[in-house]
py3Dmol code that shows the C-alpha trace and the ligand (Angstrom):
import py3Dmol

protein = """\
ATOM      1  CA  UNK A   1      19.335  12.066   8.881  1.00  0.00           C
ATOM      2  CA  UNK A   2      20.202   8.361   9.391  1.00  0.00           C
ATOM      3  CA  UNK A   3      17.250   6.223   8.341  1.00  0.00           C
ATOM      4  CA  UNK A   4      16.850   2.453   8.394  1.00  0.00           C
ATOM      5  CA  UNK A   5      14.566   1.046   5.687  1.00  0.00           C
ATOM      6  CA  UNK A   6      13.179  -2.487   5.598  1.00  0.00           C
ATOM      7  CA  UNK A   7      11.251  -3.830   2.597  1.00  0.00           C
ATOM      8  CA  UNK A   8      12.477  -2.641  -0.794  1.00  0.00           C
ATOM      9  CA  UNK A   9       9.493  -3.741  -2.866  1.00  0.00           C
ATOM     10  CA  UNK A  10       7.298  -1.937  -5.370  1.00  0.00           C
ATOM     11  CA  UNK A  11       6.636   0.875  -2.896  1.00  0.00           C
ATOM     12  CA  UNK A  12       9.662   0.650  -0.594  1.00  0.00           C
ATOM     13  CA  UNK A  13      12.244   0.834  -3.373  1.00  0.00           C
ATOM     14  CA  UNK A  14      11.158   4.177  -4.871  1.00  0.00           C
ATOM     15  CA  UNK A  15      10.459   5.695  -1.424  1.00  0.00           C
ATOM     16  CA  UNK A  16      13.930   4.677  -0.254  1.00  0.00           C
ATOM     17  CA  UNK A  17      15.540   6.019  -3.430  1.00  0.00           C
ATOM     18  CA  UNK A  18      13.877   9.404  -2.898  1.00  0.00           C
ATOM     19  CA  UNK A  19      15.154   9.513   0.704  1.00  0.00           C
ATOM     20  CA  UNK A  20      18.726   8.903  -0.528  1.00  0.00           C
ATOM     21  CA  UNK A  21      18.356  11.544  -3.230  1.00  0.00           C
ATOM     22  CA  UNK A  22      17.207  13.998  -0.539  1.00  0.00           C
ATOM     23  CA  UNK A  23      20.564  13.572   1.213  1.00  0.00           C
ATOM     24  CA  UNK A  24      19.723  11.079   3.962  1.00  0.00           C
ATOM     25  CA  UNK A  25      21.971   8.164   4.964  1.00  0.00           C
ATOM     26  CA  UNK A  26      20.015   4.940   4.401  1.00  0.00           C
ATOM     27  CA  UNK A  27      20.703   1.548   6.021  1.00  0.00           C
ATOM     28  CA  UNK A  28      18.591  -1.056   4.238  1.00  0.00           C
ATOM     29  CA  UNK A  29      17.424  -4.660   4.528  1.00  0.00           C
ATOM     30  CA  UNK A  30      15.217  -6.920   2.427  1.00  0.00           C
ATOM     31  CA  UNK A  31      15.026 -10.717   2.177  1.00  0.00           C
ATOM     32  CA  UNK A  32      15.791 -10.267  -1.556  1.00  0.00           C
ATOM     33  CA  UNK A  33      19.548  -9.641  -1.824  1.00  0.00           C
ATOM     34  CA  UNK A  34      19.120  -8.307  -5.384  1.00  0.00           C
ATOM     35  CA  UNK A  35      16.884  -5.474  -4.120  1.00  0.00           C
ATOM     36  CA  UNK A  36      19.472  -4.588  -1.446  1.00  0.00           C
ATOM     37  CA  UNK A  37      22.289  -4.674  -4.045  1.00  0.00           C
ATOM     38  CA  UNK A  38      20.351  -2.285  -6.318  1.00  0.00           C
ATOM     39  CA  UNK A  39      19.810   0.141  -3.442  1.00  0.00           C
ATOM     40  CA  UNK A  40      23.483  -0.041  -2.421  1.00  0.00           C
ATOM     41  CA  UNK A  41      24.340   1.014  -5.992  1.00  0.00           C
ATOM     42  CA  UNK A  42      22.218   4.107  -5.365  1.00  0.00           C
ATOM     43  CA  UNK A  43      24.158   4.949  -2.198  1.00  0.00           C
ATOM     44  CA  UNK A  44      22.538   2.939   0.638  1.00  0.00           C
ATOM     45  CA  UNK A  45      24.386   0.769   3.154  1.00  0.00           C
ATOM     46  CA  UNK A  46      23.341  -2.888   3.510  1.00  0.00           C
ATOM     47  CA  UNK A  47      22.376  -4.574   6.782  1.00  0.00           C
ATOM     48  CA  UNK A  48      21.929  -8.314   7.321  1.00  0.00           C
ATOM     49  CA  UNK A  49      18.742  -8.231   9.406  1.00  0.00           C
ATOM     50  CA  UNK A  50      16.049  -5.889  10.770  1.00  0.00           C
ATOM     51  CA  UNK A  51      17.862  -6.095  14.134  1.00  0.00           C
ATOM     52  CA  UNK A  52      21.087  -4.833  12.546  1.00  0.00           C
ATOM     53  CA  UNK A  53      19.188  -1.960  10.884  1.00  0.00           C
ATOM     54  CA  UNK A  54      17.844  -1.048  14.331  1.00  0.00           C
ATOM     55  CA  UNK A  55      21.389  -1.198  15.751  1.00  0.00           C
ATOM     56  CA  UNK A  56      22.543   1.384  13.220  1.00  0.00           C
ATOM     57  CA  UNK A  57      19.666   3.914  12.947  1.00  0.00           C
ATOM     58  CA  UNK A  58      17.421   5.748  15.427  1.00  0.00           C
ATOM     59  CA  UNK A  59      14.609   5.939  12.888  1.00  0.00           C
ATOM     60  CA  UNK A  60      13.536   2.782  11.066  1.00  0.00           C
ATOM     61  CA  UNK A  61      10.972   2.727   8.261  1.00  0.00           C
ATOM     62  CA  UNK A  62       9.315  -0.436   6.924  1.00  0.00           C
ATOM     63  CA  UNK A  63       7.155  -1.214   3.880  1.00  0.00           C
ATOM     64  CA  UNK A  64       6.142  -4.871   4.143  1.00  0.00           C
ATOM     65  CA  UNK A  65       3.717  -7.211   2.384  1.00  0.00           C
ATOM     66  CA  UNK A  66       1.812  -8.974   5.195  1.00  0.00           C
ATOM     67  CA  UNK A  67       0.985  -8.864   8.885  1.00  0.00           C
ATOM     68  CA  UNK A  68       3.042 -12.024   9.523  1.00  0.00           C
ATOM     69  CA  UNK A  69       6.123 -10.445   7.967  1.00  0.00           C
ATOM     70  CA  UNK A  70       5.403  -7.166   9.780  1.00  0.00           C
ATOM     71  CA  UNK A  71       5.301  -8.907  13.160  1.00  0.00           C
ATOM     72  CA  UNK A  72       8.485 -10.879  12.417  1.00  0.00           C
ATOM     73  CA  UNK A  73      10.328  -7.719  11.371  1.00  0.00           C
ATOM     74  CA  UNK A  74       9.109  -5.717  14.385  1.00  0.00           C
ATOM     75  CA  UNK A  75       9.257  -8.275  17.174  1.00  0.00           C
ATOM     76  CA  UNK A  76      10.879 -11.455  15.816  1.00  0.00           C
ATOM     77  CA  UNK A  77      14.141 -13.043  16.994  1.00  0.00           C
ATOM     78  CA  UNK A  78      16.242 -10.652  14.945  1.00  0.00           C
ATOM     79  CA  UNK A  79      13.634  -7.909  14.713  1.00  0.00           C
ATOM     80  CA  UNK A  80      13.585  -4.170  15.375  1.00  0.00           C
ATOM     81  CA  UNK A  81      12.922  -4.872  19.053  1.00  0.00           C
ATOM     82  CA  UNK A  82      16.483  -6.274  19.399  1.00  0.00           C
ATOM     83  CA  UNK A  83      18.123  -3.087  18.076  1.00  0.00           C
ATOM     84  CA  UNK A  84      20.268  -0.977  20.406  1.00  0.00           C
ATOM     85  CA  UNK A  85      20.003   2.392  18.653  1.00  0.00           C
ATOM     86  CA  UNK A  86      16.425   2.491  17.370  1.00  0.00           C
ATOM     87  CA  UNK A  87      14.084   5.055  18.952  1.00  0.00           C
ATOM     88  CA  UNK A  88      11.152   5.050  16.521  1.00  0.00           C
ATOM     89  CA  UNK A  89       9.637   2.532  14.125  1.00  0.00           C
ATOM     90  CA  UNK A  90       7.648   4.034  11.249  1.00  0.00           C
ATOM     91  CA  UNK A  91       5.410   1.475   9.535  1.00  0.00           C
ATOM     92  CA  UNK A  92       4.488   2.546   5.995  1.00  0.00           C
ATOM     93  CA  UNK A  93       2.670  -0.762   5.324  1.00  0.00           C
ATOM     94  CA  UNK A  94      -1.105  -1.197   5.379  1.00  0.00           C
ATOM     95  CA  UNK A  95      -1.846  -3.321   8.435  1.00  0.00           C
ATOM     96  CA  UNK A  96      -5.147  -2.201   9.997  1.00  0.00           C
ATOM     97  CA  UNK A  97      -5.387  -0.439  13.326  1.00  0.00           C
ATOM     98  CA  UNK A  98      -5.602  -3.477  15.587  1.00  0.00           C
ATOM     99  CA  UNK A  99      -2.264  -4.825  14.328  1.00  0.00           C
ATOM    100  CA  UNK A 100      -0.711  -1.369  14.686  1.00  0.00           C
ATOM    101  CA  UNK A 101      -1.842  -1.171  18.323  1.00  0.00           C
ATOM    102  CA  UNK A 102      -0.452  -4.671  18.958  1.00  0.00           C
ATOM    103  CA  UNK A 103       2.984  -3.696  17.596  1.00  0.00           C
ATOM    104  CA  UNK A 104       2.799  -0.373  19.463  1.00  0.00           C
ATOM    105  CA  UNK A 105       2.233  -2.204  22.765  1.00  0.00           C
ATOM    106  CA  UNK A 106       5.064  -4.703  22.161  1.00  0.00           C
ATOM    107  CA  UNK A 107       7.596  -2.023  21.215  1.00  0.00           C
ATOM    108  CA  UNK A 108       6.552   0.298  24.051  1.00  0.00           C
ATOM    109  CA  UNK A 109       8.059  -2.158  26.528  1.00  0.00           C
ATOM    110  CA  UNK A 110      11.451  -1.475  24.906  1.00  0.00           C
ATOM    111  CA  UNK A 111      10.816   2.318  24.771  1.00  0.00           C
ATOM    112  CA  UNK A 112      10.571   2.209  20.979  1.00  0.00           C
ATOM    113  CA  UNK A 113       7.901   4.573  19.632  1.00  0.00           C
ATOM    114  CA  UNK A 114       5.595   3.074  17.005  1.00  0.00           C
ATOM    115  CA  UNK A 115       4.395   5.503  14.331  1.00  0.00           C
ATOM    116  CA  UNK A 116       1.820   4.409  11.751  1.00  0.00           C
ATOM    117  CA  UNK A 117       2.316   5.928   8.372  1.00  0.00           C
ATOM    118  CA  UNK A 118       0.402   4.070   5.668  1.00  0.00           C
ATOM    119  CA  UNK A 119       0.520   5.653   2.222  1.00  0.00           C
ATOM    120  CA  UNK A 120      -1.764   5.943  -0.783  1.00  0.00           C
ATOM    121  CA  UNK A 121      -1.049   6.803  -4.395  1.00  0.00           C
ATOM    122  CA  UNK A 122       0.559   3.633  -5.720  1.00  0.00           C
ATOM    123  CA  UNK A 123       3.911   3.081  -7.385  1.00  0.00           C
ATOM    124  CA  UNK A 124       3.623   6.220  -9.554  1.00  0.00           C
ATOM    125  CA  UNK A 125       3.051   8.304  -6.391  1.00  0.00           C
ATOM    126  CA  UNK A 126       6.009   6.626  -4.646  1.00  0.00           C
ATOM    127  CA  UNK A 127       8.259   7.393  -7.622  1.00  0.00           C
ATOM    128  CA  UNK A 128       7.189  11.026  -7.875  1.00  0.00           C
ATOM    129  CA  UNK A 129       6.978  11.703  -4.119  1.00  0.00           C
ATOM    130  CA  UNK A 130       3.288  12.568  -4.370  1.00  0.00           C
ATOM    131  CA  UNK A 131       1.817   9.943  -2.027  1.00  0.00           C
ATOM    132  CA  UNK A 132      -0.846  10.765   0.544  1.00  0.00           C
ATOM    133  CA  UNK A 133       1.102  10.027   3.738  1.00  0.00           C
ATOM    134  CA  UNK A 134      -1.222   9.407   6.699  1.00  0.00           C
ATOM    135  CA  UNK A 135       0.492   9.472  10.057  1.00  0.00           C
ATOM    136  CA  UNK A 136      -0.471   8.841  13.663  1.00  0.00           C
ATOM    137  CA  UNK A 137       1.628   8.705  16.812  1.00  0.00           C
ATOM    138  CA  UNK A 138       3.121  11.092  19.380  1.00  0.00           C
ATOM    139  CA  UNK A 139       2.997  14.535  17.759  1.00  0.00           C
ATOM    140  CA  UNK A 140       6.547  15.558  18.795  1.00  0.00           C
ATOM    141  CA  UNK A 141       7.891  12.352  17.236  1.00  0.00           C
ATOM    142  CA  UNK A 142       5.932  12.980  14.030  1.00  0.00           C
ATOM    143  CA  UNK A 143       7.551  16.435  13.790  1.00  0.00           C
ATOM    144  CA  UNK A 144      11.007  14.817  13.966  1.00  0.00           C
ATOM    145  CA  UNK A 145      10.287  12.622  10.944  1.00  0.00           C
ATOM    146  CA  UNK A 146       8.160  15.136   9.006  1.00  0.00           C
ATOM    147  CA  UNK A 147      11.097  16.176   6.753  1.00  0.00           C
ATOM    148  CA  UNK A 148      11.619  12.545   5.698  1.00  0.00           C
ATOM    149  CA  UNK A 149       7.888  11.896   5.225  1.00  0.00           C
ATOM    150  CA  UNK A 150       7.609  15.052   3.110  1.00  0.00           C
ATOM    151  CA  UNK A 151      10.115  13.550   0.668  1.00  0.00           C
ATOM    152  CA  UNK A 152       7.661  10.701   0.100  1.00  0.00           C
ATOM    153  CA  UNK A 153       4.497  12.760  -0.275  1.00  0.00           C
ATOM    154  CA  UNK A 154       1.954  15.061   1.326  1.00  0.00           C
ATOM    155  CA  UNK A 155       1.766  14.523   5.084  1.00  0.00           C
ATOM    156  CA  UNK A 156      -1.611  14.283   6.847  1.00  0.00           C
ATOM    157  CA  UNK A 157      -1.397  14.042  10.629  1.00  0.00           C
ATOM    158  CA  UNK A 158      -4.425  11.953  11.593  1.00  0.00           C
ATOM    159  CA  UNK A 159      -3.943  12.020  15.359  1.00  0.00           C
ATOM    160  CA  UNK A 160      -1.894  10.768  18.275  1.00  0.00           C
ATOM    161  CA  UNK A 161      -3.873   7.592  18.908  1.00  0.00           C
ATOM    162  CA  UNK A 162      -1.968   4.476  17.744  1.00  0.00           C
ATOM    163  CA  UNK A 163      -3.602   2.937  14.666  1.00  0.00           C
ATOM    164  CA  UNK A 164      -5.712   5.919  13.632  1.00  0.00           C
ATOM    165  CA  UNK A 165      -3.749   6.471  10.409  1.00  0.00           C
ATOM    166  CA  UNK A 166      -4.404   2.806   9.616  1.00  0.00           C
ATOM    167  CA  UNK A 167      -8.136   3.355  10.091  1.00  0.00           C
ATOM    168  CA  UNK A 168      -7.916   6.251   7.627  1.00  0.00           C
ATOM    169  CA  UNK A 169      -5.987   4.133   5.135  1.00  0.00           C
ATOM    170  CA  UNK A 170      -8.480   1.239   5.250  1.00  0.00           C
ATOM    171  CA  UNK A 171     -11.378   3.615   4.549  1.00  0.00           C
ATOM    172  CA  UNK A 172      -9.454   4.957   1.551  1.00  0.00           C
ATOM    173  CA  UNK A 173      -8.557   1.516   0.203  1.00  0.00           C
ATOM    174  CA  UNK A 174     -12.094   0.221   0.627  1.00  0.00           C
ATOM    175  CA  UNK A 175     -13.182   3.048  -1.680  1.00  0.00           C
ATOM    176  CA  UNK A 176     -10.416   2.233  -4.150  1.00  0.00           C
ATOM    177  CA  UNK A 177     -11.385  -1.481  -4.118  1.00  0.00           C
ATOM    178  CA  UNK A 178     -15.033  -0.549  -4.603  1.00  0.00           C
ATOM    179  CA  UNK A 179     -14.212   1.758  -7.515  1.00  0.00           C
ATOM    180  CA  UNK A 180     -12.344  -1.065  -9.278  1.00  0.00           C
ATOM    181  CA  UNK A 181     -15.153  -3.570  -8.794  1.00  0.00           C
ATOM    182  CA  UNK A 182     -18.007  -1.198  -9.623  1.00  0.00           C
ATOM    183  CA  UNK A 183     -16.264   0.395 -12.631  1.00  0.00           C
ATOM    184  CA  UNK A 184     -15.501  -3.052 -14.064  1.00  0.00           C
ATOM    185  CA  UNK A 185     -19.172  -4.040 -13.758  1.00  0.00           C
ATOM    186  CA  UNK A 186     -20.388  -0.752 -15.249  1.00  0.00           C
ATOM    187  CA  UNK A 187     -18.059  -0.901 -18.256  1.00  0.00           C
ATOM    188  CA  UNK A 188     -18.642  -4.633 -18.833  1.00  0.00           C
ATOM    189  CA  UNK A 189     -22.394  -3.901 -18.924  1.00  0.00           C
ATOM    190  CA  UNK A 190     -21.861  -1.238 -21.611  1.00  0.00           C
ATOM    191  CA  UNK A 191     -19.570  -3.456 -23.686  1.00  0.00           C
ATOM    192  CA  UNK A 192     -22.151  -6.266 -23.528  1.00  0.00           C
ATOM    193  CA  UNK A 193     -24.653  -3.797 -24.987  1.00  0.00           C
ATOM    194  CA  UNK A 194     -22.230  -2.928 -27.810  1.00  0.00           C
ATOM    195  CA  UNK A 195     -20.449   0.183 -26.484  1.00  0.00           C
ATOM    196  CA  UNK A 196     -16.731   0.814 -26.972  1.00  0.00           C
ATOM    197  CA  UNK A 197     -14.935   0.528 -23.579  1.00  0.00           C
ATOM    198  CA  UNK A 198     -12.419   3.279 -24.441  1.00  0.00           C
ATOM    199  CA  UNK A 199     -15.242   5.681 -25.320  1.00  0.00           C
ATOM    200  CA  UNK A 200     -17.021   4.719 -22.103  1.00  0.00           C
ATOM    201  CA  UNK A 201     -13.912   5.515 -20.043  1.00  0.00           C
ATOM    202  CA  UNK A 202     -13.552   8.911 -21.774  1.00  0.00           C
ATOM    203  CA  UNK A 203     -17.197   9.777 -21.120  1.00  0.00           C
ATOM    204  CA  UNK A 204     -17.116   8.622 -17.493  1.00  0.00           C
ATOM    205  CA  UNK A 205     -13.948  10.655 -16.924  1.00  0.00           C
ATOM    206  CA  UNK A 206     -15.704  13.750 -18.243  1.00  0.00           C
ATOM    207  CA  UNK A 207     -18.761  12.977 -16.147  1.00  0.00           C
ATOM    208  CA  UNK A 208     -19.935  12.206 -12.648  1.00  0.00           C
ATOM    209  CA  UNK A 209     -18.875   8.529 -12.618  1.00  0.00           C
ATOM    210  CA  UNK A 210     -15.182   9.457 -12.662  1.00  0.00           C
ATOM    211  CA  UNK A 211     -12.992   7.671 -10.092  1.00  0.00           C
ATOM    212  CA  UNK A 212      -9.444   6.339  -9.674  1.00  0.00           C
ATOM    213  CA  UNK A 213     -10.264   3.116 -11.553  1.00  0.00           C
ATOM    214  CA  UNK A 214     -11.519   4.985 -14.621  1.00  0.00           C
ATOM    215  CA  UNK A 215      -8.901   7.760 -14.577  1.00  0.00           C
ATOM    216  CA  UNK A 216      -5.865   5.585 -13.823  1.00  0.00           C
ATOM    217  CA  UNK A 217      -6.304   1.816 -13.776  1.00  0.00           C
ATOM    218  CA  UNK A 218      -8.521   1.363 -16.865  1.00  0.00           C
ATOM    219  CA  UNK A 219      -6.414   3.550 -19.202  1.00  0.00           C
ATOM    220  CA  UNK A 220      -3.047   2.164 -18.041  1.00  0.00           C
ATOM    221  CA  UNK A 221      -3.686  -1.499 -17.343  1.00  0.00           C
ATOM    222  CA  UNK A 222      -7.139  -2.780 -18.364  1.00  0.00           C
ATOM    223  CA  UNK A 223      -7.998  -1.181 -21.725  1.00  0.00           C
ATOM    224  CA  UNK A 224      -4.407  -1.978 -22.803  1.00  0.00           C
ATOM    225  CA  UNK A 225      -4.619  -5.574 -21.521  1.00  0.00           C
ATOM    226  CA  UNK A 226      -1.275  -5.074 -19.712  1.00  0.00           C
ATOM    227  CA  UNK A 227      -2.562  -5.775 -16.173  1.00  0.00           C
ATOM    228  CA  UNK A 228       0.568  -4.142 -14.794  1.00  0.00           C
ATOM    229  CA  UNK A 229      -0.620  -1.384 -12.446  1.00  0.00           C
ATOM    230  CA  UNK A 230       1.871  -2.361  -9.697  1.00  0.00           C
ATOM    231  CA  UNK A 231      -0.398  -3.305  -6.789  1.00  0.00           C
ATOM    232  CA  UNK A 232      -0.606  -7.018  -6.024  1.00  0.00           C
ATOM    233  CA  UNK A 233      -3.916  -8.900  -5.937  1.00  0.00           C
ATOM    234  CA  UNK A 234      -2.855 -10.400  -2.587  1.00  0.00           C
ATOM    235  CA  UNK A 235      -2.268  -6.905  -1.154  1.00  0.00           C
ATOM    236  CA  UNK A 236      -5.685  -5.643  -2.264  1.00  0.00           C
ATOM    237  CA  UNK A 237      -7.274  -8.774  -0.786  1.00  0.00           C
ATOM    238  CA  UNK A 238      -5.394  -8.127   2.477  1.00  0.00           C
ATOM    239  CA  UNK A 239      -6.761  -4.567   2.644  1.00  0.00           C
ATOM    240  CA  UNK A 240     -10.366  -5.548   1.832  1.00  0.00           C
ATOM    241  CA  UNK A 241     -10.268  -8.326   4.432  1.00  0.00           C
ATOM    242  CA  UNK A 242      -8.770  -5.915   6.990  1.00  0.00           C
ATOM    243  CA  UNK A 243     -11.585  -3.431   6.348  1.00  0.00           C
ATOM    244  CA  UNK A 244     -14.225  -6.155   6.750  1.00  0.00           C
ATOM    245  CA  UNK A 245     -12.583  -7.453   9.890  1.00  0.00           C
ATOM    246  CA  UNK A 246     -12.435  -3.956  11.416  1.00  0.00           C
ATOM    247  CA  UNK A 247     -16.115  -3.189  10.703  1.00  0.00           C
ATOM    248  CA  UNK A 248     -17.077  -6.572  12.126  1.00  0.00           C
ATOM    249  CA  UNK A 249     -14.999  -5.885  15.219  1.00  0.00           C
ATOM    250  CA  UNK A 250     -16.685  -2.475  15.581  1.00  0.00           C
ATOM    251  CA  UNK A 251     -20.156  -4.025  15.131  1.00  0.00           C
ATOM    252  CA  UNK A 252     -20.994  -1.781  12.162  1.00  0.00           C
ATOM    253  CA  UNK A 253     -23.418  -3.239   9.587  1.00  0.00           C
ATOM    254  CA  UNK A 254     -22.201  -2.892   5.971  1.00  0.00           C
ATOM    255  CA  UNK A 255     -23.941  -3.906   2.727  1.00  0.00           C
ATOM    256  CA  UNK A 256     -21.670  -2.566  -0.023  1.00  0.00           C
ATOM    257  CA  UNK A 257     -18.495  -3.774   1.711  1.00  0.00           C
ATOM    258  CA  UNK A 258     -19.841  -7.344   1.924  1.00  0.00           C
ATOM    259  CA  UNK A 259     -20.518  -7.444  -1.832  1.00  0.00           C
ATOM    260  CA  UNK A 260     -17.163  -5.820  -2.625  1.00  0.00           C
ATOM    261  CA  UNK A 261     -15.471  -8.394  -0.396  1.00  0.00           C
ATOM    262  CA  UNK A 262     -17.150 -11.276  -2.283  1.00  0.00           C
ATOM    263  CA  UNK A 263     -16.056 -10.092  -5.737  1.00  0.00           C
ATOM    264  CA  UNK A 264     -12.462  -9.537  -4.564  1.00  0.00           C
ATOM    265  CA  UNK A 265     -12.434 -13.046  -3.024  1.00  0.00           C
ATOM    266  CA  UNK A 266     -13.482 -14.415  -6.447  1.00  0.00           C
ATOM    267  CA  UNK A 267     -10.835 -12.375  -8.275  1.00  0.00           C
ATOM    268  CA  UNK A 268      -8.190 -13.469  -5.768  1.00  0.00           C
ATOM    269  CA  UNK A 269      -9.098 -17.166  -6.108  1.00  0.00           C
ATOM    270  CA  UNK A 270      -9.281 -17.071  -9.913  1.00  0.00           C
ATOM    271  CA  UNK A 271      -6.165 -15.018 -10.620  1.00  0.00           C
ATOM    272  CA  UNK A 272      -3.895 -15.709  -7.628  1.00  0.00           C
ATOM    273  CA  UNK A 273      -2.246 -13.477  -5.021  1.00  0.00           C
ATOM    274  CA  UNK A 274       0.831 -12.793  -7.152  1.00  0.00           C
ATOM    275  CA  UNK A 275      -1.071 -11.256 -10.085  1.00  0.00           C
ATOM    276  CA  UNK A 276      -1.798  -7.547 -10.478  1.00  0.00           C
ATOM    277  CA  UNK A 277      -5.006  -6.344  -8.820  1.00  0.00           C
ATOM    278  CA  UNK A 278      -6.253  -4.932 -12.138  1.00  0.00           C
ATOM    279  CA  UNK A 279      -7.053  -8.542 -13.115  1.00  0.00           C
ATOM    280  CA  UNK A 280     -10.322  -8.192 -11.204  1.00  0.00           C
ATOM    281  CA  UNK A 281     -11.549  -6.819 -14.562  1.00  0.00           C
ATOM    282  CA  UNK A 282     -10.978 -10.248 -16.123  1.00  0.00           C
ATOM    283  CA  UNK A 283     -13.007 -11.948 -13.385  1.00  0.00           C
ATOM    284  CA  UNK A 284     -15.906  -9.644 -14.284  1.00  0.00           C
ATOM    285  CA  UNK A 285     -15.304 -10.081 -18.045  1.00  0.00           C
ATOM    286  CA  UNK A 286     -15.556 -13.845 -17.624  1.00  0.00           C
ATOM    287  CA  UNK A 287     -18.918 -13.547 -15.898  1.00  0.00           C
ATOM    288  CA  UNK A 288     -20.235 -11.056 -18.467  1.00  0.00           C
ATOM    289  CA  UNK A 289     -18.797 -12.755 -21.572  1.00  0.00           C
ATOM    290  CA  UNK A 290     -17.005  -9.622 -22.860  1.00  0.00           C
ATOM    291  CA  UNK A 291     -13.501  -8.138 -23.124  1.00  0.00           C
ATOM    292  CA  UNK A 292     -12.851  -4.523 -22.090  1.00  0.00           C
ATOM    293  CA  UNK A 293      -9.892  -3.814 -24.385  1.00  0.00           C
ATOM    294  CA  UNK A 294      -9.380  -0.634 -26.423  1.00  0.00           C
ATOM    295  CA  UNK A 295      -9.454  -1.235 -30.169  1.00  0.00           C
ATOM    296  CA  UNK A 296      -5.961  -1.178 -31.708  1.00  0.00           C
ATOM    297  CA  UNK A 297      -5.465   2.027 -33.695  1.00  0.00           C
ATOM    298  CA  UNK A 298      -4.803   1.170 -37.381  1.00  0.00           C
TER     299      UNK A 298
END
"""
ligand_1 = """\
44
NAD
P 5.963 -5.773 -2.339
O 5.563 -7.186 -2.163
O 6.345 -5.282 -3.707
O 7.204 -5.429 -1.370
C 7.398 -6.012 -0.124
C 8.905 -6.147 0.104
O 9.127 -6.734 1.386
C 9.594 -7.058 -0.922
O 10.742 -6.429 -1.431
C 9.964 -8.299 -0.100
O 11.127 -8.964 -0.567
C 10.166 -7.678 1.269
N 10.090 -8.650 2.362
C 9.294 -9.754 2.459
N 9.542 -10.388 3.619
C 10.504 -9.675 4.259
C 11.185 -9.826 5.507
N 10.916 -10.859 6.336
N 12.128 -8.924 5.844
C 12.414 -7.874 5.004
N 11.811 -7.684 3.824
C 10.866 -8.570 3.455
O 4.786 -4.892 -1.737
P 4.458 -3.343 -2.017
O 3.502 -3.253 -3.172
O 5.717 -2.566 -2.040
O 3.600 -3.012 -0.700
C 4.228 -2.844 0.572
C 3.177 -2.309 1.552
O 2.655 -1.058 1.065
C 1.956 -3.219 1.719
O 1.512 -3.161 3.046
C 0.918 -2.615 0.791
O -0.400 -2.934 1.188
C 1.240 -1.154 0.919
N 0.874 -0.333 -0.248
C 1.144 -0.752 -1.519
C 0.777 0.065 -2.604
C 1.048 -0.347 -4.034
O 0.474 0.307 -4.947
N 1.861 -1.344 -4.318
C 0.156 1.297 -2.360
C -0.064 1.701 -1.048
C 0.292 0.877 0.005
"""
view = py3Dmol.view(width=600, height=400)
view.addModel(protein, "pdb")
view.setStyle({"model": 0}, {"cartoon": {"style": "trace"}})
view.addModel(ligand_1, "xyz")
view.setStyle({"model": 1}, {"stick": {}})
view.zoomTo()
view.show()
């Protein structure tokens, strides 16, 4: 299948590589020429703009860092909307449902079908093809791209309403953001009382407190002090803010989400958008006066 792919970042690059390895023809674009050059080495063809990608492929995927970039790529001067061949635009980015509906409505005027397909499972999941792939859009269109989505991960059809996969994704990421914040506070509390953070993580992972922060992020990036999990602080902040904005728009009262939002705002301000999201642990360490590092084995 001919597939256009825009955005060859931490997630886009491994997803695109898997699609090439599965025998698809990939036409790619990214504002970073070095990322495009790397993908060309793996067998992709380069395009000079999103519009050119959409001139050369009926199906165009995108994995982009912000709503501003997403809108520019979809509907900007040289965006997907200008393409002559494109029939469907599959957005793998996390954007929230209201943005997805906005893009859906703009592209509909040009008879381009918008399909939401946000993913979860991080860079390791993108590399192994084990992502949770949430998808919403016209069901016959989803069936056409199911083989490609299956290369990326496990496909969950959420519904045919535009944006519903985005709603699903924001609920998931709110839980992931909460797990990071709450686990950091729990472990910092234990360390303050004299417990070993590595022992705490082992116990929690054998017990009922287990979650994705304690099973994955603490062992890989926090206990080691590497802070290299592969998900940007700015991206996590985007997702938490999107969740809060959606619940506000829906008129739903939330208590936990407000507190989680405040701690992520602090972590974002202190560490910066370009750092890894695992640095939220350092924001909590600073407030607690401890370090949650595993002791070096002698
Ligand atoms: P990233 O910043 O690593 O990658 C974004 C890519 O888009 C970069 O290669 C960048 O050069 C490119 N780009 C920026 N502006 C562009 C433009 N105008 N035209 C074309 N390309 C442009 O981000 P990521 O971590 O790969 O995340 C991408 C999306 O996936 C985000 O919406 C994020 O929320 C979501 N996501 C990320 C993860 C993760 O663990 N990193 C997990 C699930 C979902």
